[in-house]
TORVEXKOL-678777 format. One record per residue (C-alpha): residue number from 0; x negated, y, z; residue in one letter. Coordinates in steps of 0.5 Angstrom, whole numbers. Each point is the difference from the previous one (the first is absolute). Layout:
N
<r resi="NUM" X="X" Y="Y" Z="Z" resn="A"/>
...
//
This chain:
329
<r resi="0" X="7" Y="-24" Z="-43" resn="M"/>
<r resi="1" X="3" Y="-6" Z="-3" resn="R"/>
<r resi="2" X="7" Y="2" Z="-1" resn="V"/>
<r resi="3" X="6" Y="-5" Z="-2" resn="L"/>
<r resi="4" X="6" Y="3" Z="-3" resn="I"/>
<r resi="5" X="6" Y="-5" Z="1" resn="V"/>
<r resi="6" X="7" Y="0" Z="-4" resn="N"/>
<r resi="7" X="4" Y="-5" Z="-3" resn="N"/>
<r resi="8" X="1" Y="2" Z="-7" resn="S"/>
<r resi="9" X="-5" Y="-1" Z="-6" resn="R"/>
<r resi="10" X="-5" Y="5" Z="-2" resn="I"/>
<r resi="11" X="-1" Y="4" Z="-5" resn="P"/>
<r resi="12" X="7" Y="3" Z="-1" resn="A"/>
<r resi="13" X="1" Y="0" Z="-8" resn="I"/>
<r resi="14" X="6" Y="4" Z="0" resn="K"/>
<r resi="15" X="5" Y="0" Z="6" resn="Y"/>
<r resi="16" X="-4" Y="0" Z="7" resn="G"/>
<r resi="17" X="-1" Y="6" Z="5" resn="G"/>
<r resi="18" X="-3" Y="-3" Z="6" resn="T"/>
<r resi="19" X="-5" Y="-4" Z="-5" resn="E"/>
<r resi="20" X="-2" Y="6" Z="-3" resn="R"/>
<r resi="21" X="-2" Y="3" Z="6" resn="V"/>
<r resi="22" X="-4" Y="-6" Z="3" resn="I"/>
<r resi="23" X="-3" Y="-1" Z="-6" resn="W"/>
<r resi="24" X="-3" Y="8" Z="0" resn="D"/>
<r resi="25" X="-1" Y="0" Z="7" resn="L"/>
<r resi="26" X="-5" Y="-6" Z="-1" resn="G"/>
<r resi="27" X="-3" Y="3" Z="-6" resn="Q"/>
<r resi="28" X="-2" Y="6" Z="4" resn="E"/>
<r resi="29" X="-2" Y="-4" Z="6" resn="L"/>
<r resi="30" X="-5" Y="-4" Z="-5" resn="N"/>
<r resi="31" X="-3" Y="7" Z="-3" resn="K"/>
<r resi="32" X="-1" Y="2" Z="8" resn="M"/>
<r resi="33" X="-4" Y="-6" Z="0" resn="G"/>
<r resi="34" X="5" Y="-5" Z="5" resn="H"/>
<r resi="35" X="1" Y="-7" Z="-2" resn="K"/>
<r resi="36" X="7" Y="-1" Z="-2" resn="V"/>
<r resi="37" X="4" Y="-6" Z="0" resn="S"/>
<r resi="38" X="7" Y="-2" Z="-2" resn="Y"/>
<r resi="39" X="5" Y="-5" Z="3" resn="L"/>
<r resi="40" X="6" Y="1" Z="-5" resn="V"/>
<r resi="41" X="5" Y="-5" Z="-4" resn="A"/>
<r resi="42" X="-3" Y="-5" Z="-4" resn="K"/>
<r resi="43" X="-2" Y="2" Z="-7" resn="G"/>
<r resi="44" X="-3" Y="6" Z="2" resn="S"/>
<r resi="45" X="-7" Y="2" Z="-2" resn="S"/>
<r resi="46" X="-4" Y="6" Z="1" resn="C"/>
<r resi="47" X="-7" Y="2" Z="-3" resn="P"/>
<r resi="48" X="-3" Y="4" Z="5" resn="F"/>
<r resi="49" X="2" Y="-4" Z="6" resn="A"/>
<r resi="50" X="-5" Y="-4" Z="4" resn="E"/>
<r resi="51" X="6" Y="-6" Z="0" resn="H"/>
<r resi="52" X="7" Y="-1" Z="-1" resn="V"/>
<r resi="53" X="3" Y="-5" Z="4" resn="Y"/>
<r resi="54" X="7" Y="-3" Z="-1" resn="D"/>
<r resi="55" X="5" Y="2" Z="6" resn="Y"/>
<r resi="56" X="5" Y="-5" Z="2" resn="D"/>
<r resi="57" X="5" Y="2" Z="5" resn="E"/>
<r resi="58" X="1" Y="-7" Z="3" resn="T"/>
<r resi="59" X="-7" Y="0" Z="3" resn="I"/>
<r resi="60" X="-2" Y="4" Z="6" resn="D"/>
<r resi="61" X="-3" Y="7" Z="-2" resn="L"/>
<r resi="62" X="-6" Y="-1" Z="4" resn="N"/>
<r resi="63" X="-2" Y="-6" Z="-3" resn="K"/>
<r resi="64" X="0" Y="3" Z="-7" resn="Q"/>
<r resi="65" X="-5" Y="6" Z="2" resn="I"/>
<r resi="66" X="-7" Y="-2" Z="-1" resn="P"/>
<r resi="67" X="-5" Y="1" Z="6" resn="E"/>
<r resi="68" X="-4" Y="5" Z="-3" resn="N"/>
<r resi="69" X="6" Y="5" Z="-1" resn="I"/>
<r resi="70" X="-1" Y="7" Z="5" resn="D"/>
<r resi="71" X="7" Y="2" Z="-1" resn="I"/>
<r resi="72" X="6" Y="-2" Z="-3" resn="V"/>
<r resi="73" X="5" Y="5" Z="-4" resn="H"/>
<r resi="74" X="7" Y="-3" Z="0" resn="L"/>
<r resi="75" X="6" Y="3" Z="-4" resn="N"/>
<r resi="76" X="5" Y="-3" Z="4" resn="F"/>
<r resi="77" X="1" Y="-1" Z="7" resn="Q"/>
<r resi="78" X="-3" Y="-6" Z="3" resn="P"/>
<r resi="79" X="4" Y="-6" Z="3" resn="S"/>
<r resi="80" X="-6" Y="-3" Z="4" resn="V"/>
<r resi="81" X="-5" Y="3" Z="5" resn="N"/>
<r resi="82" X="-6" Y="2" Z="-5" resn="L"/>
<r resi="83" X="-7" Y="-2" Z="3" resn="K"/>
<r resi="84" X="-4" Y="5" Z="-5" resn="K"/>
<r resi="85" X="1" Y="7" Z="1" resn="P"/>
<r resi="86" X="5" Y="3" Z="-5" resn="Y"/>
<r resi="87" X="5" Y="5" Z="-2" resn="L"/>
<r resi="88" X="7" Y="0" Z="-4" resn="C"/>
<r resi="89" X="2" Y="4" Z="-5" resn="S"/>
<r resi="90" X="8" Y="1" Z="0" resn="F"/>
<r resi="91" X="3" Y="1" Z="-7" resn="H"/>
<r resi="92" X="7" Y="0" Z="1" resn="G"/>
<r resi="93" X="6" Y="1" Z="4" resn="N"/>
<r resi="94" X="4" Y="-5" Z="5" resn="T"/>
<r resi="95" X="8" Y="0" Z="2" resn="N"/>
<r resi="96" X="-2" Y="-4" Z="6" resn="T"/>
<r resi="97" X="-2" Y="2" Z="7" resn="S"/>
<r resi="98" X="-7" Y="-2" Z="1" resn="C"/>
<r resi="99" X="-6" Y="2" Z="3" resn="E"/>
<r resi="100" X="-7" Y="1" Z="-4" resn="F"/>
<r resi="101" X="-7" Y="-2" Z="1" resn="D"/>
<r resi="102" X="-4" Y="5" Z="3" resn="K"/>
<r resi="103" X="-5" Y="0" Z="-5" resn="N"/>
<r resi="104" X="6" Y="2" Z="-5" resn="T"/>
<r resi="105" X="-2" Y="5" Z="-5" resn="V"/>
<r resi="106" X="6" Y="4" Z="-4" resn="F"/>
<r resi="107" X="-1" Y="3" Z="-7" resn="I"/>
<r resi="108" X="3" Y="6" Z="1" resn="S"/>
<r resi="109" X="2" Y="5" Z="6" resn="A"/>
<r resi="110" X="7" Y="-1" Z="-1" resn="N"/>
<r resi="111" X="0" Y="-7" Z="0" resn="Q"/>
<r resi="112" X="-5" Y="0" Z="6" resn="A"/>
<r resi="113" X="5" Y="5" Z="4" resn="S"/>
<r resi="114" X="6" Y="-5" Z="-2" resn="R"/>
<r resi="115" X="-3" Y="-5" Z="4" resn="F"/>
<r resi="116" X="-3" Y="4" Z="6" resn="H"/>
<r resi="117" X="-7" Y="-1" Z="-3" resn="G"/>
<r resi="118" X="-5" Y="6" Z="-1" resn="S"/>
<r resi="119" X="-5" Y="-3" Z="-4" resn="I"/>
<r resi="120" X="0" Y="-1" Z="-8" resn="Y"/>
<r resi="121" X="-4" Y="0" Z="-6" resn="V"/>
<r resi="122" X="3" Y="3" Z="-7" resn="H"/>
<r resi="123" X="-1" Y="-5" Z="-6" resn="N"/>
<r resi="124" X="-5" Y="2" Z="-5" resn="G"/>
<r resi="125" X="-1" Y="-3" Z="-7" resn="L"/>
<r resi="126" X="-7" Y="0" Z="-4" resn="D"/>
<r resi="127" X="2" Y="4" Z="-6" resn="W"/>
<r resi="128" X="-5" Y="-3" Z="-4" resn="D"/>
<r resi="129" X="4" Y="-6" Z="-1" resn="N"/>
<r resi="130" X="5" Y="4" Z="-4" resn="Y"/>
<r resi="131" X="-1" Y="3" Z="-7" resn="P"/>
<r resi="132" X="-1" Y="8" Z="1" resn="K"/>
<r resi="133" X="6" Y="4" Z="0" resn="P"/>
<r resi="134" X="2" Y="5" Z="-6" resn="K"/>
<r resi="135" X="2" Y="6" Z="4" resn="L"/>
<r resi="136" X="1" Y="4" Z="-6" resn="D"/>
<r resi="137" X="5" Y="-4" Z="-4" resn="G"/>
<r resi="138" X="7" Y="0" Z="-2" resn="K"/>
<r resi="139" X="5" Y="-2" Z="5" resn="R"/>
<r resi="140" X="7" Y="-2" Z="-3" resn="A"/>
<r resi="141" X="3" Y="-4" Z="6" resn="Y"/>
<r resi="142" X="0" Y="-2" Z="7" resn="F"/>
<r resi="143" X="-2" Y="-7" Z="3" resn="H"/>
<r resi="144" X="2" Y="-5" Z="6" resn="F"/>
<r resi="145" X="-5" Y="-4" Z="3" resn="L"/>
<r resi="146" X="2" Y="-6" Z="4" resn="A"/>
<r resi="147" X="3" Y="-7" Z="1" resn="D"/>
<r resi="148" X="6" Y="2" Z="-3" resn="A"/>
<r resi="149" X="4" Y="-6" Z="3" resn="S"/>
<r resi="150" X="-2" Y="3" Z="7" resn="W"/>
<r resi="151" X="7" Y="4" Z="2" resn="K"/>
<r resi="152" X="-4" Y="4" Z="5" resn="V"/>
<r resi="153" X="-4" Y="3" Z="-6" resn="K"/>
<r resi="154" X="6" Y="2" Z="-3" resn="N"/>
<r resi="155" X="-1" Y="0" Z="-8" resn="V"/>
<r resi="156" X="8" Y="1" Z="0" resn="R"/>
<r resi="157" X="-1" Y="7" Z="3" resn="G"/>
<r resi="158" X="-6" Y="2" Z="-5" resn="A"/>
<r resi="159" X="5" Y="-2" Z="-6" resn="I"/>
<r resi="160" X="5" Y="5" Z="3" resn="E"/>
<r resi="161" X="-5" Y="5" Z="2" resn="I"/>
<r resi="162" X="-2" Y="0" Z="-7" resn="T"/>
<r resi="163" X="7" Y="-1" Z="-3" resn="K"/>
<r resi="164" X="2" Y="7" Z="3" resn="K"/>
<r resi="165" X="-6" Y="3" Z="-2" resn="A"/>
<r resi="166" X="1" Y="-2" Z="-7" resn="K"/>
<r resi="167" X="-7" Y="-3" Z="0" resn="E"/>
<r resi="168" X="-3" Y="-6" Z="-3" resn="K"/>
<r resi="169" X="-3" Y="-5" Z="5" resn="L"/>
<r resi="170" X="-5" Y="-6" Z="-1" resn="V"/>
<r resi="171" X="1" Y="-6" Z="6" resn="V"/>
<r resi="172" X="-7" Y="-3" Z="1" resn="L"/>
<r resi="173" X="1" Y="-6" Z="4" resn="G"/>
<r resi="174" X="7" Y="-2" Z="-2" resn="G"/>
<r resi="175" X="4" Y="-3" Z="-6" resn="N"/>
<r resi="176" X="7" Y="2" Z="-3" resn="R"/>
<r resi="177" X="3" Y="-7" Z="2" resn="I"/>
<r resi="178" X="-2" Y="-2" Z="7" resn="N"/>
<r resi="179" X="1" Y="-7" Z="3" resn="F"/>
<r resi="180" X="-4" Y="1" Z="6" resn="N"/>
<r resi="181" X="5" Y="3" Z="5" resn="M"/>
<r resi="182" X="6" Y="-2" Z="-3" resn="G"/>
<r resi="183" X="2" Y="1" Z="-8" resn="F"/>
<r resi="184" X="-1" Y="8" Z="-1" resn="R"/>
<r resi="185" X="0" Y="3" Z="-7" resn="F"/>
<r resi="186" X="-1" Y="7" Z="-1" resn="T"/>
<r resi="187" X="3" Y="3" Z="-6" resn="P"/>
<r resi="188" X="-2" Y="7" Z="0" resn="N"/>
<r resi="189" X="-4" Y="2" Z="-6" resn="L"/>
<r resi="190" X="-4" Y="6" Z="3" resn="H"/>
<r resi="191" X="-4" Y="-6" Z="3" resn="V"/>
<r resi="192" X="-5" Y="-4" Z="-2" resn="R"/>
<r resi="193" X="-3" Y="-6" Z="3" resn="F"/>
<r resi="194" X="-7" Y="-2" Z="0" resn="K"/>
<r resi="195" X="0" Y="-6" Z="5" resn="G"/>
<r resi="196" X="-7" Y="-1" Z="4" resn="D"/>
<r resi="197" X="-6" Y="4" Z="-2" resn="V"/>
<r resi="198" X="-7" Y="-1" Z="0" resn="D"/>
<r resi="199" X="-5" Y="6" Z="2" resn="N"/>
<r resi="200" X="-1" Y="1" Z="-8" resn="T"/>
<r resi="201" X="8" Y="0" Z="-1" resn="Q"/>
<r resi="202" X="1" Y="4" Z="6" resn="K"/>
<r resi="203" X="-5" Y="6" Z="-2" resn="A"/>
<r resi="204" X="3" Y="0" Z="-7" resn="Q"/>
<r resi="205" X="7" Y="1" Z="3" resn="W"/>
<r resi="206" X="-2" Y="5" Z="6" resn="L"/>
<r resi="207" X="-4" Y="4" Z="-5" resn="S"/>
<r resi="208" X="6" Y="2" Z="-4" resn="G"/>
<r resi="209" X="5" Y="1" Z="6" resn="S"/>
<r resi="210" X="3" Y="7" Z="3" resn="K"/>
<r resi="211" X="0" Y="-3" Z="7" resn="G"/>
<r resi="212" X="1" Y="-6" Z="4" resn="L"/>
<r resi="213" X="8" Y="-1" Z="3" resn="I"/>
<r resi="214" X="-1" Y="-4" Z="6" resn="F"/>
<r resi="215" X="7" Y="0" Z="4" resn="P"/>
<r resi="216" X="-2" Y="-5" Z="5" resn="V"/>
<r resi="217" X="6" Y="-2" Z="5" resn="L"/>
<r resi="218" X="-5" Y="-2" Z="6" resn="W"/>
<r resi="219" X="-5" Y="2" Z="4" resn="H"/>
<r resi="220" X="-6" Y="0" Z="-5" resn="E"/>
<r resi="221" X="-6" Y="-3" Z="4" resn="P"/>
<r resi="222" X="-5" Y="3" Z="-6" resn="F"/>
<r resi="223" X="2" Y="0" Z="-7" resn="G"/>
<r resi="224" X="-6" Y="-2" Z="-5" resn="L"/>
<r resi="225" X="4" Y="2" Z="-5" resn="A"/>
<r resi="226" X="0" Y="7" Z="2" resn="I"/>
<r resi="227" X="-7" Y="1" Z="0" resn="I"/>
<r resi="228" X="-1" Y="-4" Z="-6" resn="E"/>
<r resi="229" X="5" Y="5" Z="-4" resn="S"/>
<r resi="230" X="-4" Y="6" Z="3" resn="M"/>
<r resi="231" X="-6" Y="-3" Z="-2" resn="Y"/>
<r resi="232" X="3" Y="1" Z="-7" resn="Y"/>
<r resi="233" X="2" Y="7" Z="1" resn="G"/>
<r resi="234" X="7" Y="-2" Z="2" resn="C"/>
<r resi="235" X="4" Y="4" Z="5" resn="P"/>
<r resi="236" X="5" Y="-4" Z="4" resn="V"/>
<r resi="237" X="7" Y="1" Z="1" resn="F"/>
<r resi="238" X="3" Y="-4" Z="6" resn="G"/>
<r resi="239" X="4" Y="-1" Z="6" resn="T"/>
<r resi="240" X="-3" Y="2" Z="7" resn="T"/>
<r resi="241" X="-1" Y="-6" Z="3" resn="Y"/>
<r resi="242" X="-6" Y="-3" Z="3" resn="G"/>
<r resi="243" X="-7" Y="2" Z="-2" resn="S"/>
<r resi="244" X="3" Y="4" Z="-6" resn="L"/>
<r resi="245" X="0" Y="7" Z="4" resn="P"/>
<r resi="246" X="-7" Y="-2" Z="2" resn="E"/>
<r resi="247" X="-3" Y="-1" Z="-7" resn="L"/>
<r resi="248" X="4" Y="4" Z="-4" resn="V"/>
<r resi="249" X="-2" Y="7" Z="1" resn="L"/>
<r resi="250" X="5" Y="6" Z="-3" resn="P"/>
<r resi="251" X="-5" Y="1" Z="-5" resn="Q"/>
<r resi="252" X="0" Y="-7" Z="-2" resn="L"/>
<r resi="253" X="8" Y="-1" Z="-1" resn="G"/>
<r resi="254" X="7" Y="1" Z="3" resn="V"/>
<r resi="255" X="3" Y="-5" Z="5" resn="L"/>
<r resi="256" X="7" Y="0" Z="2" resn="S"/>
<r resi="257" X="6" Y="-5" Z="2" resn="N"/>
<r resi="258" X="4" Y="4" Z="-5" resn="S"/>
<r resi="259" X="1" Y="-3" Z="-7" resn="I"/>
<r resi="260" X="2" Y="7" Z="-3" resn="N"/>
<r resi="261" X="-6" Y="3" Z="3" resn="V"/>
<r resi="262" X="-5" Y="-5" Z="-3" resn="L"/>
<r resi="263" X="4" Y="0" Z="-7" resn="A"/>
<r resi="264" X="-1" Y="8" Z="0" resn="S"/>
<r resi="265" X="-7" Y="0" Z="2" resn="A"/>
<r resi="266" X="-2" Y="-5" Z="-6" resn="L"/>
<r resi="267" X="1" Y="7" Z="-4" resn="K"/>
<r resi="268" X="-6" Y="3" Z="4" resn="C"/>
<r resi="269" X="-5" Y="-6" Z="-1" resn="A"/>
<r resi="270" X="-4" Y="4" Z="-5" resn="T"/>
<r resi="271" X="-1" Y="5" Z="6" resn="M"/>
<r resi="272" X="-5" Y="-5" Z="3" resn="F"/>
<r resi="273" X="-7" Y="0" Z="-2" resn="S"/>
<r resi="274" X="-2" Y="-7" Z="-2" resn="P"/>
<r resi="275" X="-8" Y="1" Z="1" resn="K"/>
<r resi="276" X="2" Y="3" Z="8" resn="Q"/>
<r resi="277" X="4" Y="-7" Z="1" resn="I"/>
<r resi="278" X="-6" Y="-4" Z="-3" resn="N"/>
<r resi="279" X="-5" Y="3" Z="4" resn="E"/>
<r resi="280" X="4" Y="-1" Z="7" resn="Y"/>
<r resi="281" X="1" Y="-7" Z="-2" resn="A"/>
<r resi="282" X="-7" Y="-1" Z="-1" resn="V"/>
<r resi="283" X="-3" Y="4" Z="6" resn="S"/>
<r resi="284" X="5" Y="-3" Z="5" resn="Y"/>
<r resi="285" X="2" Y="-7" Z="-2" resn="F"/>
<r resi="286" X="-6" Y="-3" Z="-2" resn="N"/>
<r resi="287" X="-3" Y="-7" Z="2" resn="S"/>
<r resi="288" X="-7" Y="3" Z="3" resn="L"/>
<r resi="289" X="4" Y="5" Z="5" resn="T"/>
<r resi="290" X="5" Y="-6" Z="2" resn="M"/>
<r resi="291" X="-6" Y="-5" Z="1" resn="C"/>
<r resi="292" X="-4" Y="5" Z="4" resn="T"/>
<r resi="293" X="6" Y="1" Z="5" resn="K"/>
<r resi="294" X="0" Y="-8" Z="0" resn="Y"/>
<r resi="295" X="-7" Y="-1" Z="2" resn="V"/>
<r resi="296" X="1" Y="5" Z="6" resn="S"/>
<r resi="297" X="5" Y="-4" Z="2" resn="L"/>
<r resi="298" X="-4" Y="-7" Z="-1" resn="Y"/>
<r resi="299" X="-5" Y="3" Z="4" resn="E"/>
<r resi="300" X="5" Y="2" Z="6" resn="Q"/>
<r resi="301" X="2" Y="-7" Z="0" resn="V"/>
<r resi="302" X="-7" Y="-3" Z="0" resn="L"/>
<r resi="303" X="-2" Y="5" Z="6" resn="N"/>
<r resi="304" X="6" Y="-4" Z="4" resn="G"/>
<r resi="305" X="6" Y="6" Z="-1" resn="H"/>
<r resi="306" X="7" Y="-1" Z="-2" resn="N"/>
<r resi="307" X="2" Y="4" Z="-6" resn="I"/>
<r resi="308" X="6" Y="2" Z="5" resn="H"/>
<r resi="309" X="0" Y="0" Z="7" resn="E"/>
<r resi="310" X="7" Y="-3" Z="1" resn="S"/>
<r resi="311" X="4" Y="-4" Z="-5" resn="S"/>
<r resi="312" X="4" Y="4" Z="-6" resn="P"/>
<r resi="313" X="7" Y="-3" Z="0" resn="Y"/>
<r resi="314" X="7" Y="1" Z="-4" resn="F"/>
<r resi="315" X="6" Y="1" Z="3" resn="A"/>
<r resi="316" X="6" Y="-1" Z="-5" resn="N"/>
<r resi="317" X="5" Y="5" Z="3" resn="E"/>
<r resi="318" X="-5" Y="5" Z="1" resn="E"/>
<r resi="319" X="-4" Y="1" Z="-7" resn="I"/>
<r resi="320" X="3" Y="-2" Z="-6" resn="V"/>
<r resi="321" X="7" Y="2" Z="-2" resn="P"/>
<r resi="322" X="5" Y="-6" Z="-2" resn="K"/>
<r resi="323" X="1" Y="3" Z="-7" resn="R"/>
<r resi="324" X="-3" Y="5" Z="-5" resn="F"/>
<r resi="325" X="4" Y="4" Z="-5" resn="S"/>
<r resi="326" X="-1" Y="5" Z="-5" resn="M"/>
<r resi="327" X="5" Y="6" Z="1" resn="T"/>
<r resi="328" X="2" Y="4" Z="-6" resn="E"/>
//
């Protein structure tokens, strides 16, 4: 089949870019299966395995940007017009506004689907061949935080406090000591090192030397690529219990709690987790082939004239998401 993957962002992702990594690896797997893949993405994109890469223009009716020979369109946002071609749309985020989702929406975790009164989801997967091979038996000397540190819900402050209580070193990947993105912020803590945005090679270097990922998010995490990237490098996960985390982080893979003290104490037991077991779990369950196979099955369902959901998923603010989160002592 001919598949058009649509997202208003540039590919490939060099450093930051979770959705971009997912749609790249999905397209690559589709190509390996013999399907013809094209992208409709932001200007300046390129892709060696794609049949075509078209420039997406949000000011033009989406129907006019979809080539005639396309069999199915895979959107990565909710459509604002009625599409003439068969389609589905992956939902990668959250919303705080009451709304109704398209019946052909696919969520990225069971937790996210349930919060929006849906049932169909496909876990994200990555092509691990795009990453340097992990060194699972090397020395590990610090913990790491991996996310856009300027985004408050990712809670780099919590990660700093947890490691401070535990008297452990922290490497922040995705942020700087002085930050102007969300107002001026300076982090004086000397046990923290900031490495800014990192590419896959740099990420592999830092994660290979890490005792574990500190991930105390303060929102319902839809999925969390940082989790599976860290697990690929044998790192246990120490985080909160929100969103998809309990679904992804099994007891043998880390510790989840909304207590700073519990998480700080858990860091002392980081060496009890097996890097090899954690790596094997990530490779087995969160690879791009598994993700692609599930999407192909959904493509076929749509092409056979069936919606992904029988009724529209929806979000009611007062029902689903607490007004605020806090990490208790």
